[in-house]
N, C-alpha and C positions, 0 to 999 in steps of 0.2 A: 407293610405296616404303616409307613409314612402316609401313603394314599388314604388308608383307612382313618388315620388320625385327622387328616385334613378334611375328610368327609364329615366327621362329627363336629369339628370346629366350624365348618361352613354352615352346619345346621343350627348353631347356637343363635345367631341373629334371627333366624326364622322363628325359633321357639320364643325368643324374647318379644317378638312382634305379635304373638298370639293375643287376642283381645282379653282385656281384664274385665270380667263380668262377675256379677254377684246376684244372689237371690235375696230379695227383701220380702220378708213375711211379717205379719203383725197380728196381734191379738189371737193367738191360739186359744187362750182363755178357757182352760179346762174347767168345766162345771157350769158354763154360762147357759147352754141349751136347756138344762133342766133345773136351773136355779140351785145348783150345788147338790142335787140328789144323786147324780152320777155324771160321768164324762165319756160315755160311750161314743157319742157323735164326734166329740173333740178328738178322741183317740183315733177314730177312723180318718178324720181329716188330716191330723198331724202325721200319722204314719204314711199317708198318701203323699203329703208334701215332702217328707224326708226321703221317700223312695224316689220321687222325681228329682230332687236335688242330687241324690247319688248318681242318677242317670245323666243329668245335665253337666255335672262336674264344674260348678263355678269355683271361683277363688274362695268365696266364703258365703255363708248363710247368716243374715242378720235378722233378728226377731225383735221388732220394736215395741216390746212391752205387752203388758197384761198376759203374762205367761200362764197365770192361773186366774180364776174368777174371784176367789175368796182369799184375801190377804192372809198369808201364813198357813194355808190349808196344806197339811203334809201330804195327803194322798194326791191332791192335784199337782203339787210340785213334783212329787216322785214320778207321776205318770209322764209329765213333760220331760223329765230327765231320763226316764227309762227309754223313751222313744228316741231321744237325742243320741243315745249310745249306738243306735243303728246308723248314724251318719258316718260316711266314709271318713276315717281319721285324716285323710289328705285335705278334706274340706273344713276350713275353720268355722267354728260357731261363735257368734257374738250375740249374747242376750242383753236386752235393754230393760231397765226398770219401768214399769207402768204404774198407774195409780192403783190398780187392783193388786199390785205386788207389794207396794209400800204404804197403802192406805191413802184415801183422799186427803187426809190431813196427816202427813207423815210425822213420825216422832223419832227420836234417837233409837228407840227400841225397834221400831219397824224397819228402819234403815239397817240396823245391826242384824236383824233376822234375815233380811234380803241378802245382805253380804255373806252371811254364813251359808245360805242355801245356794246362791248363784254366783258369788264373787262381787267384784267392784260394781258400783252403780253408775260411775262415770269413769271413763278411761279412753285411751287412744290406741290405735293400731296402724300399722303400715302394711300396705299391699301394693307392691310395685310403686307407681307414682301417685297412688291414692293415700291420703292421710285421713283415716277415719277417726272422727271425734264422737264418742258416745256420751250423751248427757242424760242426767236424771231430771226430766222435765217437771216432776212433782216438786222439786226444789224451787222451780220458777212459779209454779201454779199456786202452791200453798206452803210458803216458807215459815209461817208464823211460829211453829213449834221446833223448827230446825234452822233458825236464822243463821247460826254460825256455819252450819254445813252449806247453806245456800251461798253465803259469801265466799266460802272456801272454793266451791265449785266455780263461781264466776272468775275468781282470781286465777284458778287453775286453767280455765278456758282461755283466758287472754294469753297466758304463758304458752299454751299449746298452739294457739293461732300464730304467735310470733315464731315458734319453732317451725311450723309448716311453711310460713312465709320465707324464713331464712333458708330452708331446705329446697325451696323451689318446687314443692309438690302440690297436689291438688287437694285442698281440704274439703271433706264432705261430712256433714253433721247428721247424726242419727239420734232420734229421741222418740218418746211416746206421744206426748201431747203436742200437736202442731202449734207454732207461733200464731198462725192464722190459717184460715181455710182458703180464702180467695183474695183478700186485700189486706195489706199491712195495717190499714187504719180501720178495719172492721170493728164493730162493737164487741166488748167482752162477752163471752158466753162460756158454757161448760166445755165446749170443744176447742177452745183456744187459750193462749196464755194472756193474762191481764195486760192491759195496754201499757202501764208504766214500765213493767218488767220487759215486755215485748219490745218497746222502743229502744230500751237500753241495750238489751242483748242482741237484737237484730242489728242495731247500729254498730256494735262491736264486730259482728260477723262480717258485715259489709266493709268495714274499715280494713279488715285483713283479707279481703278477697274471697270470701265464701259465696258460692253461687248456688249451692244445692243443700237443702235440708230435707231429710226423709223422716216421716212420722207415721203414726197409726191413730188409734184411739177413737176415730170417727165411725168406724165399722162401715164405711163407704169410701169411695175414691173422691178426692178433691185436689184441685190444682190452683195455686195462686202465685202471684209475683209481687215483689216489692222492689222496684228498681231492677237491679241485676240478680237479685236473690229469688230463686225458685223454691217454693214450698210444695213438696210432693207428699200428699197424705194418701196412704194405701188402705184399701179395704182389708178385711180380716181373713186369716186362714181359718178362723172359727166362725162363729155366728155373724151373718151379715145383716145390715139394716137396709141396704139399698138393692137396686136391681142387679148389680154385678155379682151379688152373692159372695161366696168364699173363693179365695184365690191367692195368688202371689204376684210379685212384680219382679221382672228381670231388668237389671240395669247394667250398662256397659260404659266404661270410661274410654273415650276416644279423644286422645290428646288432652285438652283441658275441658272437654264437653262431656256431659253425662247424658246418654240416651236411655230411655226406659219405657217399658210397656207392661201393662197389667194383663194377667191371664187368669180367667176363671179356672177352677180345679179341673174342669173338663176340657180346657182349651190349651193346656200347657204343651209347648212344642216337644217333639221327640228328641230334638237336639238343638244345641245353641253353640255358635251362631247358626241361624236358620239358613240353609243353603238357598242360593238364588234359584228361581225356577228355570228349568231347562227350556231353551227356545223351541 
């Protein structure tokens, strides 16, 4: 019996060293393909994504916004949630608010409706040495009608960054609209956060040692850097605008570094980590 116990104890460090990886999906956007007439294609895509996530068995699946195409559409929301129930309960699901979920100009009412349907629109979670910080980027993009909520989120964000720093963990930010696509000083446009807010919030992230922000919204892949901060914008699980089409991203935390790769829906590996090729 003692030998058996030692065997299991000896295995604990090996299990603890298993890679921490997750699947980043974005913009399933139920209803987009047919301008809200139906969501048959989105259903096919999202069921395929969930089935692959179940097979890969990551620590979590994070969906960076535009869960549905029409803000508050009950059928679109229900279909997203119906398919999510097929996710293995051992795999955590983190949903993120997108502009199509809370409206391009969010109001207290649209925020309340989102929270009722999906839960908190900004929050944190811990997975091993990763400290995930989920933000509602619409509060950065269009705060005019929700100024108090926007200020509350920024104050909360700084408090969470201080917690992560004190705990010695790796903070990783997830949101829908990227701060920028390629360069921190790029001009304002639909697909990024306005410069004034961008400089303030990105400056805060850099102050507290954030090196990675993951987003969606662009319906294409984009990669940018501002100093030590890497902005990773993933294409959609739903309708794509670029040559990469629809897909997911697999990301892995290695020490304090995050490695990540995009996979089209027809290119998802059959297991992860991917085994080294035999000599």
